C-alpha positions in Angstrom: -12.6 90.0 -77.0 -9.4 88.0 -76.5 -9.5 89.1 -72.8 -13.1 88.1 -72.1 -12.3 84.7 -73.8 -9.3 84.2 -71.5 -11.1 85.2 -68.4 -13.8 82.5 -69.3 -11.1 79.8 -69.7 -9.6 80.8 -66.3 -12.8 80.4 -64.6 -13.6 77.2 -66.3 -10.5 75.8 -64.8 -11.2 77.1 -61.2 -14.7 76.1 -61.3 -14.1 72.6 -61.9 -12.7 72.3 -58.5 -16.3 72.9 -57.2 -18.0 70.4 -59.5 -19.5 67.5 -57.3 -21.7 64.9 -58.9 -25.4 65.5 -58.0 -25.8 61.7 -57.0 -22.8 61.5 -54.6 -22.6 62.4 -50.9 -18.8 62.0 -50.9 -16.4 64.1 -52.9 -12.6 63.2 -52.9 -10.2 65.8 -54.0 -6.4 65.0 -54.3 -3.1 66.7 -55.0 -0.3 64.4 -55.7 3.4 64.2 -56.9 2.1 62.4 -60.0 0.3 65.7 -61.0 -3.2 65.9 -59.2 -4.0 69.3 -58.4 -7.1 69.4 -56.0 -8.4 67.2 -58.6 -12.0 65.7 -58.0 -11.5 61.9 -58.2 -13.9 59.5 -59.8 -14.9 56.4 -57.6 -12.0 53.9 -57.6 -11.6 50.3 -56.4 -9.1 49.6 -53.8 -5.7 49.3 -54.7 -3.2 47.2 -52.7 -3.5 44.4 -50.2 -3.5 46.4 -47.2 -6.5 48.5 -46.1 -6.1 51.1 -43.5 -9.0 52.3 -41.5 -10.3 55.4 -39.9 -13.2 55.6 -37.4 -14.7 58.9 -36.9 -16.5 59.9 -33.6 -18.5 63.2 -34.2 -19.7 63.4 -30.7 -16.0 63.9 -29.7 -15.6 67.7 -30.1 -12.5 69.8 -29.7 -11.5 73.3 -30.8 -13.6 75.7 -33.0 -11.7 76.4 -36.2 -11.0 80.2 -36.9 -9.7 79.8 -40.6 -6.9 79.4 -42.9 -5.1 81.6 -45.2 -1.9 83.9 -46.0 -0.5 87.3 -45.2 -1.0 90.6 -47.1 2.6 92.1 -47.4 3.8 95.2 -49.2 6.0 92.8 -51.2 3.0 90.8 -52.4 0.8 93.8 -53.1 3.5 95.6 -55.2 4.0 92.5 -57.2 0.4 92.2 -58.1 0.4 95.7 -59.2 3.1 95.0 -61.7 0.8 92.5 -63.3 -1.8 93.1 -65.9 -5.3 93.6 -64.5 -6.5 90.3 -66.0 -3.5 88.6 -64.3 -3.9 90.3 -60.7 -7.5 89.6 -60.7 -6.8 85.8 -61.6 -4.5 85.6 -58.5 -6.9 87.3 -56.2 -9.7 85.1 -57.3 -7.5 82.1 -56.9 -7.0 83.0 -53.3 -10.1 84.6 -52.3 -13.1 83.4 -54.3 -15.3 80.5 -53.3 -14.1 78.6 -56.6 -10.4 79.1 -55.5 -8.8 78.7 -52.1 -11.4 80.8 -50.2 -9.1 82.2 -47.6 -10.8 83.0 -44.3 -7.8 84.1 -42.0 -5.2 86.5 -42.8 -2.4 88.6 -41.5 -0.7 92.0 -42.3 2.1 94.1 -41.0 1.9 97.4 -38.8 4.7 99.6 -40.1 7.0 97.9 -42.6 8.6 94.3 -42.2 11.2 92.4 -44.1 8.9 91.9 -46.9 8.4 95.6 -47.6 10.3 97.6 -50.2 11.8 99.7 -47.5 11.8 100.4 -43.9 8.9 102.8 -42.8 6.7 103.8 -39.9 3.4 105.8 -39.7 5.1 108.5 -37.6 8.5 109.8 -38.3 8.5 112.9 -35.9 10.7 112.2 -32.8 9.0 112.9 -29.5 5.5 113.1 -31.1 3.8 111.5 -28.0 0.3 112.3 -29.0 0.9 111.1 -32.5 -0.5 114.2 -34.3 1.5 113.2 -37.5 0.3 109.5 -37.6 -0.3 108.7 -41.2 -1.0 105.3 -43.0 -0.2 106.7 -46.3 2.6 104.3 -47.0 0.0 101.4 -47.2 -2.3 103.2 -49.6 -0.4 102.6 -52.8 -0.2 98.8 -52.8 -1.2 97.1 -49.5 -4.6 98.6 -48.8 -5.9 98.3 -52.4 -4.8 94.6 -52.1 -6.9 94.0 -49.0 -9.8 95.8 -50.4 -9.7 93.8 -53.7 -9.8 90.6 -51.6 -12.7 91.9 -49.6 -14.6 92.7 -52.9 -14.0 89.0 -53.9 -14.4 87.1 -50.7 -17.9 85.6 -50.4 -18.1 85.3 -46.7 -15.4 87.8 -45.8 -12.0 87.1 -43.8 -10.4 88.1 -40.6 -7.1 90.1 -40.5 -4.5 89.7 -37.6 -2.2 92.7 -37.6 1.4 92.5 -36.3 4.1 95.1 -35.8 7.7 94.2 -36.4 9.0 97.4 -34.6 7.8 100.7 -33.4 9.3 103.8 -34.9 12.9 104.3 -34.3 12.5 107.2 -31.9 10.5 105.3 -29.6 13.4 102.6 -29.1 16.5 102.6 -26.9 18.7 102.0 -29.9 16.9 104.3 -32.2 17.2 101.8 -34.9 14.8 99.4 -37.0 16.6 96.4 -35.9 16.7 95.1 -32.3 16.3 97.2 -29.2 13.6 97.7 -26.9 10.6 100.0 -26.6 11.5 102.8 -24.1 9.2 102.5 -21.2 8.3 106.3 -21.5 6.9 105.5 -24.7 4.4 102.6 -23.8 1.5 104.9 -23.6 2.4 106.3 -27.1 2.8 102.8 -28.6 -0.5 101.8 -27.1 -2.1 104.8 -28.9 -0.3 103.7 -32.1 -2.2 100.5 -32.3 -5.5 102.4 -31.6 -4.9 104.8 -34.3 -4.0 102.1 -36.7 -7.2 100.2 -36.2 -9.3 103.4 -36.6 -7.5 104.5 -39.7 -7.9 101.0 -41.3 -11.4 101.1 -40.2 -11.9 104.4 -42.0 -10.7 102.6 -45.0 -13.4 100.1 -44.7 -11.0 97.4 -43.2 -11.7 95.7 -39.9 -8.6 94.5 -38.0 -10.0 91.5 -36.2 -6.9 90.6 -34.1 -3.4 92.0 -33.2 -0.2 90.6 -32.1 1.9 92.7 -29.7 5.0 92.0 -31.3 6.2 89.7 -34.2 8.9 87.5 -32.9 9.6 89.4 -29.7 12.7 87.2 -29.0 14.4 88.7 -32.0 15.5 87.5 -35.3 19.3 88.1 -35.1 18.8 91.8 -36.0 18.5 90.9 -39.8 15.5 93.0 -40.3 12.8 95.0 -38.4 12.5 93.8 -34.8 11.9 94.8 -31.3 12.5 92.8 -28.1 10.1 92.1 -25.4 10.2 89.7 -22.4 7.1 88.1 -21.0 7.1 90.6 -18.0 7.5 93.6 -20.3 4.7 92.2 -22.7 2.4 91.6 -19.8 3.0 95.1 -18.4 2.5 96.8 -21.8 -1.0 94.9 -22.2 -2.3 95.3 -18.7 -1.4 98.8 -18.1 -1.2 100.4 -21.5 -2.6 98.5 -24.6 -5.7 97.0 -23.0 -6.8 100.2 -21.4 -6.3 102.2 -24.4 -8.5 99.8 -26.4 -11.1 100.1 -23.8 -11.0 103.9 -23.8 -11.4 103.9 -27.6 -14.1 101.3 -27.6 -12.1 99.0 -29.7 -12.1 95.3 -29.2 -9.4 93.6 -31.2 -8.4 90.1 -30.2 -5.0 90.4 -28.6 -2.5 87.6 -29.1 0.7 87.3 -27.2 4.2 85.7 -27.9 3.9 85.3 -31.9 7.2 83.2 -32.3 8.2 79.6 -32.6 6.6 76.5 -30.9 9.4 75.3 -28.6 10.5 75.4 -25.0 10.3 79.2 -25.0 6.6 78.9 -25.8 6.1 77.1 -22.6 7.9 79.7 -20.6 5.8 82.4 -22.0 2.7 80.2 -21.6 3.4 79.6 -17.9 4.1 83.3 -17.2 1.4 85.1 -19.2 -1.5 82.6 -19.3 -1.3 82.2 -15.7 -1.6 85.9 -14.9 -5.0 86.6 -13.5 -4.7 90.4 -14.3 -3.6 89.8 -17.7 -6.4 87.2 -18.6 -9.3 89.7 -19.4 -7.2 91.3 -22.1 -5.8 88.5 -24.1 -7.5 86.2 -26.7 -4.6 83.6 -26.9 -1.3 82.9 -28.2 0.3 83.3 -31.7 3.0 80.8 -32.9 5.3 80.2 -35.8 7.0 77.2 -37.3 10.7 77.9 -37.7 11.9 75.8 -34.7 12.1 72.8 -36.8 11.5 71.5 -40.5 10.1 68.2 -39.4 8.5 68.6 -35.8 5.2 70.6 -35.4 6.0 70.5 -31.6 2.8 69.1 -30.3 4.3 68.9 -26.8 4.6 72.7 -26.7 1.1 73.2 -28.2 -0.7 70.8 -25.9 1.1 72.2 -23.2 0.1 75.9 -23.8 -3.6 74.6 -24.4 -3.6 73.0 -21.0 -2.3 76.0 -19.1 -5.3 78.0 -20.3 -7.8 75.8 -22.0 -10.0 78.7 -22.5 -7.7 80.7 -24.5 -6.9 80.2 -28.4 -3.9 79.2 -30.3 -3.2 80.7 -33.9 -0.3 79.9 -36.2 0.3 83.4 -37.7 3.3 82.5 -39.8 5.2 79.8 -41.7 7.0 79.7 -45.1 10.0 78.0 -46.8 12.7 80.4 -45.9 16.2 80.8 -47.0 15.3 79.4 -50.5 14.9 81.0 -53.8 11.7 79.8 -55.6 11.8 77.1 -58.2 10.0 78.2 -61.3 7.5 76.0 -63.0 9.0 72.9 -61.3 6.4 71.0 -59.5 8.7 68.0 -58.9 11.0 70.1 -56.5 8.1 71.0 -54.1 7.6 67.2 -53.8 11.4 66.2 -53.3 13.6 66.4 -50.2 15.9 69.0 -51.2 14.4 72.1 -49.2 16.4 73.5 -46.6 15.8 76.4 -44.1 17.7 78.9 -42.2 19.0 76.2 -39.6 20.5 74.0 -42.2 23.4 76.7 -42.5 23.1 78.7 -39.3 21.6 76.8 -36.4 23.9 75.7 -33.7 25.2 72.2 -33.7 23.0 71.2 -30.9 19.8 72.3 -32.9 20.8 70.8 -36.4 18.8 67.7 -35.8 15.6 69.9 -36.0 16.5 71.5 -39.6 17.2 68.5 -42.0 16.5 68.8 -45.6 12.5 68.2 -46.1 9.7 68.0 -48.7 8.0 71.4 -48.9 4.4 69.9 -49.4 5.0 67.5 -46.8 6.1 70.2 -44.3 3.0 72.1 -45.0 0.6 69.4 -45.0 2.2 67.7 -41.9 2.4 70.9 -39.9 -1.4 71.8 -40.5 -2.5 68.6 -39.8 -0.4 68.3 -36.6 -1.4 71.7 -35.5 -5.2 71.1 -35.9 -4.6 67.9 -33.7 -2.8 69.9 -31.1 -5.5 72.6 -30.4 -4.4 75.2 -33.1 -7.5 76.9 -34.2 -6.2 78.9 -37.4 -3.1 78.4 -39.8 -1.8 81.6 -41.6 1.0 81.1 -44.5 3.4 84.1 -44.9 3.6 85.9 -48.3 0.7 85.2 -50.7 2.8 86.2 -53.9 6.6 86.5 -54.4 8.7 86.9 -57.4 11.3 84.5 -59.0 14.0 85.7 -56.7 11.9 85.1 -53.4 11.3 88.8 -52.9 11.1 91.9 -53.2 12.5 92.0 -49.9 14.7 94.9 -48.5 16.6 92.7 -46.2 17.4 90.0 -48.9 15.7 87.6 -46.9 14.6 85.3 -49.8 11.7 83.0 -49.1 9.1 81.0 -51.2 5.2 81.7 -51.5 2.5 79.6 -52.8 2.1 81.7 -55.9 5.1 83.0 -57.8 5.1 85.6 -60.5 7.2 86.8 -63.2 6.1 90.4 -63.7 8.2 91.1 -66.8 6.4 88.3 -68.8 3.1 88.7 -66.8 3.2 85.0 -66.0 1.9 83.3 -62.7 3.0 79.9 -61.2 0.7 78.3 -58.8 3.1 76.0 -56.8 1.9 72.7 -55.2 1.9 74.6 -52.0 -1.1 76.6 -53.2 -2.9 73.4 -53.7 -1.8 72.0 -50.5 -3.1 75.0 -48.4 -6.3 74.9 -50.4 -7.2 71.5 -49.2 -7.7 73.0 -45.6 -8.9 76.7 -46.6 -11.4 75.6 -49.3 -12.9 72.8 -47.4 -12.7 73.5 -43.6 -14.7 76.6 -43.0 -14.6 79.0 -40.2 -16.5 77.7 -37.1 -16.1 74.2 -37.9 -15.0 71.9 -35.0 -12.3 69.3 -35.0 -13.8 66.0 -34.0 -12.4 62.6 -32.7 -11.1 59.9 -34.8 -8.8 56.7 -34.5 -6.7 55.4 -37.3 -4.8 52.0 -37.4 -1.6 53.1 -39.2 1.3 55.3 -38.6 2.0 55.5 -42.4 -0.9 58.0 -43.0 -1.6 61.4 -41.1 -5.2 62.7 -40.9 -7.4 65.2 -39.2 -11.2 65.2 -39.1 -13.5 68.1 -39.1 -17.1 68.8 -39.1 -18.3 72.0 -40.7 -21.3 74.1 -39.6 -23.3 72.7 -42.4 -23.0 69.2 -41.1 -20.4 68.1 -43.6 -17.4 66.1 -42.5 -13.9 66.7 -43.9 -11.1 64.1 -43.7 -7.7 65.3 -44.7 -5.2 62.7 -45.3 -1.5 62.7 -45.9 0.4 60.0 -47.5 4.3 60.5 -47.6 5.0 56.9 -48.5 5.9 55.4 -52.1 3.0 53.3 -52.5 -0.9 54.3 -52.5 -2.9 53.4 -49.6 -6.6 51.9 -49.6 -8.5 53.6 -46.7 -11.8 52.5 -45.2 -13.6 55.5 -43.4 -16.4 54.5 -40.9 -18.8 57.4 -39.9 -21.7 56.4 -37.9 -21.9 53.0 -39.3 -21.6 54.2 -43.0 -18.6 53.2 -44.9 -16.6 55.5 -47.2 -13.9 54.0 -49.2 -11.0 55.8 -50.8 -7.5 55.2 -52.2 -4.9 57.8 -51.8 -2.0 57.9 -54.3 1.7 57.6 -53.1 3.1 60.9 -52.1 -0.3 62.8 -51.8 -2.7 64.7 -49.8 -6.4 64.3 -49.9 -9.7 65.9 -48.7 -12.5 63.6 -48.4 -15.8 65.7 -48.2 -18.8 63.8 -46.7 -22.3 65.3 -47.0 -25.5 64.1 -45.6 -24.8 61.4 -43.3 -25.1 63.3 -40.2 -28.3 65.2 -41.4 
């Protein structure tokens, strides 16, 4: 009986996020440093003397949105299985239910990654070119059950992008998990490996919507699983092996290239691969990460990539607070300028300018807004769940996730990052379109989206120390809001375009 009452209390908390007054066509949700957590605001009078204004232009249409979400990793799945059933269900509902974040785009790893309990592959028999020993049983204890539970909760379903960190060691020129390259003699076998993986997951009832050819093909300093590709090598592999293998097996995953940072190297890969007419039929688009900078979402590189091939798609497949141990039950830290990334300690002096200390909430909100305004169609966070140490992680590559758990005490901490991501995943739904707007201030960031149901979503970020009064003009209708200092806000407008 106690568990039933507790579950009802949990659902009361989550469901309040969806309550909208029946006599309003505008709902305003806010997350702020002062304690709002996706809070539905009551109508407020303008505060302050200066009124900022946004004009929305629904007829100016840009990219179609694929979705928002996070990654299924073995580490996250393992931790969830260490919680009680009720707590695990609470976390999964928080991520995948309509009352929660309602994630619509996700990622997972093919073979192991740094956020696995150990290094593994699905075929450990050297020289098994026909993959007779291929077996996804390493995923069946934790990872696959987590994905299936998410499927049972999600009302609309979600897309999965799968990425390998490395091929099995015996396929590589250095016979190691870290670094090295795929031996050309195993290109056909590695292509078959993707096919077997997709079909094996399909047998489990899990559809793989997309694949990236290689996570971080430029390498990661050989700190954990990796495998190097050049643009030329990846083009050869897709055109002559992966694409034809998918066609032979009647599989149609969306193939994404690159899958690393948005910097000048992204431009180089875009020039070589997106201009390749033979490659063009096989690829869906480009996958990108955010680790080049803690402050810059690299709009120049993103817009350049879009302009090279406007018909192709750009999806952000990974970003997180790296090189940090989570702060437990300390919301203020996530709103403070104290976070550092890998570059703070290890980047060359010439790159230090891109890696200053930063505010975690701002980095997430700024990056997603900036990406959306630069043609990115989907944004995927890294691990959904980590422990208080920032793991488990066999490589000791500690990071932070939006949800932190203490498995010994069966406790869950929803960090401000969880609510920040929800401002996008909950209110901007798949097949929405980014639309045009103008804003008369540099002190706010904004993006504007029209969902398929006709609702308009304006996401605002106020990084200043004072509240901002905002006048929104939409087809001659006026909407007024005040966003608190140090806050993110989603303004959801219904009915005006009906």
